[in-house]
N, C-alpha and C positions, 0 to 999 in steps of 0.2 A: 398271223394276227388279224388278217382279213382274207376273205376268199375271192376277192375281186381281181386279183392280179394274175395274169397269165405268165407262167414261168418262161424265161428266155431259154433258147436251146442250150442244153448242157447245164442249166441251173436247177438246183434242187428246189422243190416247192418250199415256200416259206413255212417255218415251223409255227404251229398253232399252240397257244397256251394250253397247258395240260390239265390244269385244275379248274374246278367250278368257280373258284374265286377269281381266277384270271379271266374266265369267260363272262363274268358279270358285267352288266352295263356300266357300273361305276368302278371297274377295275382301274387301279392307279395308272397303269401303262397307257390306257385309253385316253385319260385326261392329259397326260404328258404329250401323247402323240397329237391330240387335237390342238393343244396349245402350240406345239412346234410347227405343225402344218399351217396353222393360221398365221403365225409370224412369218413363215416362209412366203406365203401368198402376199402378205402385206408388204414385204420387202420389194417384191416385183411390182405391186400395184401402186406404190407411192409415186412412181414416175408419171403416172397418169392421174394422180390425185384421187385415188379411190382407196377404200379400206374395207376390210371384213372384220366385223365385230363378233359375229356368231357364225362359225363355219357351217353349222347344221342348217341355218336358215337363210344366210345372206347370199347363197348361190341360187336360190330357188327361182328368181326371175330371169336368170341367165345372163344379166348384164355384166356383173362382175366376173363371171366365168368367161364370157367372151373377151372382156378387157384383159384378163389374165393370160389367156391363150394368145392374144395378139402381142402382148409384151414378150412372152416367152419365145414365140416363133418369129417375131419381127415381121409378121405378115398380117394382112387384113382378112376378115372372114370370107369375103368374096360373095356373100349372100346378105340380103337385107334381113333385118330383124326389128322387133318392136322396141323403140327407144323408151316407151312408157307402157310397159305391160301391166295393165290394170286387171286383166282377167286371167284365169288359170290357163285357158287355151293359149293365150299369148305367151305366157311363161313357158309352157310346154314347147311351143314352137321355137322360142329363143334358145332353150337348152338343146333342142334338136339341132339347131344351127351349129352350136359349139361341138356337139358329139360328132356330127358329120364332118366337121373340120378335122377333128382328130383322126377320123377314118381316112380322110384324104392324106393326112400326114403319116399314115401307116403306123399309127399308135393303137394297138389292140386293147380293147377293154372287154372284160368278162362280167356279165350279169348287171351291167350299168346301163340304164335307160333314162329317158327324160323324166318319167314319173318318179323314179327313185330320187333324183336331184330336187325336183319341185316339192316332193313330199317330205324332204329332209331326212332321208335314210342315212344316218351318220356313218354307219359301217361302210356303205357303198361310196359315200362322199370321201371318206378317208382313203379308200382304195383308189379312187380317181386321182386325188392329189398325190398319193404315193407314186402312181404311174407317171404323172407329170414330172415329179422329182427325179425318178429314175431316168426318164428320157432326156429332159432338158438340163439337168444339173450334173448327171453322172455319165450317161451314155454318149451324148452328143459332143460336148466340147473336147478338143484335144488338149492334153496337158503337157507341160514342159518335160523334156527328157523321156517322152513316151513314144513308142513305136505304134503307128496306126494299125498295122496288121495284128500285132499282139493284143491291142486294145479290143479289136473286133472279136477275137477268139474268147475273150473273158466275159463272164457275167458282170453286171454292174458292181455287185458286191466284191467279187474277186479283184476287179480293177481298182476300186477305191482302197481296198485293204492293201493291195500290192503297192500302190503309190505311197501310202502312209508307211509301210514297212521299209521302203527304199528311203523315205525321207527321215525316218527315225530309227536308224540301225542300232541305237543304244538299248532299245527295249524290245522284248519279244512280244509284239502286239499281234494277236491272232483273232480278235473278235471285236464287236462293237457294243459291248456292254461291260463285262467284268474288268477288262483292262483299262477302263477309263474312270473307274469309280473312286480312285484316290486323288484324282486331279493332276497327278504328276505327268501322265502321258500327254495331257493337254499342254502343260508347260514345255515339255520336250518338243512337241510339234511346233509350237509357236517359236521357240528358240532356234529350231532347225530351219524354219522358214525365214527367220530374220535373226541371225546370231546376235545376241546381246539384249533381246527383248525380255527374255526370262532366263538369264544366265545361271541362276541359282536353283533351278528346278530340281536338281538331284538332291539338294539338301532340304527340300520341303518335307514337312511332317505329314506322313500318309494318314495320320489320325485327324487331320484338318482338311478333309476333301473339299468342302464348300469354299473355304478360303483359298485353297490352291486353284480350284476351277475358276473362281471369280477373278483372281489375279491374271491367269492366262487368257481368259476370254475377254477381259477388259482391254488388255494389251492388243489382242487380235482385232477387237472392234475398233479401237482408237487408231492403230497404226498399220494394220493389214487390210482394213476394210472388210472384215469378216463379222457380219451382224450376228447378234446373239438370238438366233431363232429358237434356241432352247435356253432355259435359265440354268445358272450354275447348280442350283439345288436339284434341278431335274436330271441333269446329265450324270450326276454322281449317285442318283437314287437307285437302289438295287432293283426297283421295279421298272426302270427305264427300258424301252424296247429298242431293238436295233435300228428300226426305221427312223426313229427320232434322232439317234446319235449320228447315223449316216447322213441325215439331212443337214445337220450342222457341219459335220466334217467335210461334206462334199464341196463346201465353199472355199476350202483352203488351197486346192490346186490352182485356183485363179487369183489368189491373193497377191497383192503387190505392196511392197513397203513404201509408206509415204515419206516425203522429205521431213527432216527434223525429228525423227524418232529418237527417243532417249535410250540409245543403245549403250549398255554397260559392258565393259570387257569382263569376260569370265576369268576369275583368278586361276592361274595355272596350277595344276595338281600333278607334279612330276611323279609322285608315287603311283599314279594310275596309268602311266605309260609303261609299256612292256616291250621287251626285246626277245627275239627268238630266231633260231637258225644256227647252222653249223659253225659260224664264225665266233660264237661265244660258248661253244661246247668245251668241256674240260679236256677232251681228247678228240683226235681226228684231223687236226690242222697240221700242215707240214711247211717247212721252210720254202720260201720263194713261190708258194702257191697262193693265189688270192683267197682270202678268208671272207665270207659274206654272211650277213645277217640282216634282219628287218627290225625296225623300231615302229611300233604302233602307238599313235597319240590321240586317238579319237576321244577317249574318256578323260584326257589330261588337260584339255583346254587349248589355248594358243600359246606357242613358244617355239624357240629355236632348238634344234637338235644338233649337238656337238659330240664327237667321239674321239677319244685320245687312247693311243695304244703305247704302253711302256714295255720294253723288252727286258730280258734278264740282266742286261748290262746297264740298265738305267736310262737308255735313250727313249725319248717320247716323240711320237709322231701323231699328227692329226689324220684321222681316217677320212675317206671320201664319203660324203653323205648326199644322197640324191632324193628329193621329194618325189613320190609317185603320183601325187594329186588324185588319189582315189578317195572313196567315201569313208574309209577307216583312217585316213590321214597317216599313211605309212611312209617310211623312209627306207631306202636301200643303202646299206653301209658296206664298204669294201676296204680292206687293208691287206698288205702283203708282208708277212713276218720275214725278217732277214736272218735271224738266228734261232737256234733250237733252245727250248727251255720254257719256263713258265712266264707268260705274258699277262699284264694287267690291262683289261679293256674297260675304260670308264665311259659311261653313256650319260650325257647330261641333257636335261630338258628344262628350258627356261633357267639355265644356270645351276640346276640341282640334279643330284643323282636320281635316276629312275629306279624302279623296283629291282633289287638284287645287284645293282651296280655298286662297285666295280666287279667285273667278272674275271675269274682266273682261268686262263686258256693255256693248256699245254700244247707246245709246238714241237713236232718231231722232225728229225732229219728226213729228207726225201729218200725213198728207196731207190737203189740203182736200177737203171734200165739197160740191160745188156744189148738191146737193139741199137743203142746210141753210142756204143763203144767200138772203136776200130783199132787195129794194130798193123804196123808195117815196119819193115827194116830188113837188113841182111840176115838176121837170125831166123827169119821166117821164110826165106827163099828156099825153093826146092833143091837148089845146087849152090855151091860156092863156099859152104862152111866146112871147116877142117877139124878133125878130132883133136881134142886137148888144146884147142886154140880159142881164146875168148871171142864171142860174137855178141851181137845185141839186136834188139828191136824196140820200137816205140809203141806205147799204148796211149790212144787218144780218147779222152772222156769229155763230157759236156763242160767240165770245169777247166780243161787244159790238157797237158800231155805229161805222161810219166814215162821216163826211160828206164828200162830194165836190162842190165848187161849180165850175160850168163854164158858159161862154157857150153859149146855145142858138140854134138856127136854126129859123125857121118855114118849113115846106115845104108844098106844096099838098096832099099826101096824108100826114097826120101818122102814120097807123097803119103806114105803110111808111117813115116818116122816120128819119133818123139824128140823134143828138144829138152834136154835135162838142164834145169836152171839151178845155178849155184846159189849160195847165200847172198 
């Protein structure tokens, strides 16, 4: 959308608009971007009581640009500049001070010089502001639950998208334009940053995108401290550009919930919880062997998970349920069937059956393990048994001992002999 930004290592060049209409000076995305970048600048400048009204003209004397850089970097210019630049040369010198500061900060600019800023080259000015947004709002700050090494390997776009995908696992968010156009993704992001701020976002009407975006963005502004640098009507506009959406969303990783927020509990939806795993399969479980499965509650809201197992004889026991404390809000469930036959496994969330509960689970007898069976007794001794005289030996299994008495036969080579067992 502008050619002023040097791509970071491993980052693909920014896509340029393909049609003549998009390239026009009055293209809708350009106006949205200019509005968004202006509001972003003003959010930072307000702490020094300055403001930009026209982004194309108001940076030309260098004073507001210098003030913006000092606020963003928390550093002073280190060089004198003209506090009252009445002449063009003074303005050029002021802008040069600002650009040299960026160079010392190792922020690379392409095709941007003092003359472009003083003369109001909007395309290059937008490129300059976007570079500042990338550096100070996305690349520099470390975010919660983020590994520094991983952040360094990613482009700013990859980093922000990855953070949002981790924060909003309910939705398949893959871009910064189409996926935000019905307003529901904004509601999901706000509610995941502060559960209870937009608890009903899933039921929002996708045909009311501006209303959805306005609700989410107002809550974020009021209670998360996320200013609306883009308007609700703009962020859901099909003509919106990725840079504008990223500028707004880049404020969420630093958002903190204010005291007194009107958090509303989300109504539990047990039908949206699901269970999976061998412990609820129709076949495959055996007596006295632990049966295990998982219950996932991410889309179901907040509630308690309880599991009851009823065996074929009518006995009911409560299964062991352990929360995994992961992003999908899963629980590990374990029970040990005592008898063979059809068991009924009831899974409750917030006191109601989840999807497909109760489950019919067939439990089979365990197969014997010959390696765990032993036998001993006089009937197995190499000597001492007499033909036509009863003898016996004991067989020991995992469940106890069974004694078998049988007539024995004496043979010439007892180590190869056979013991004939009677009825």
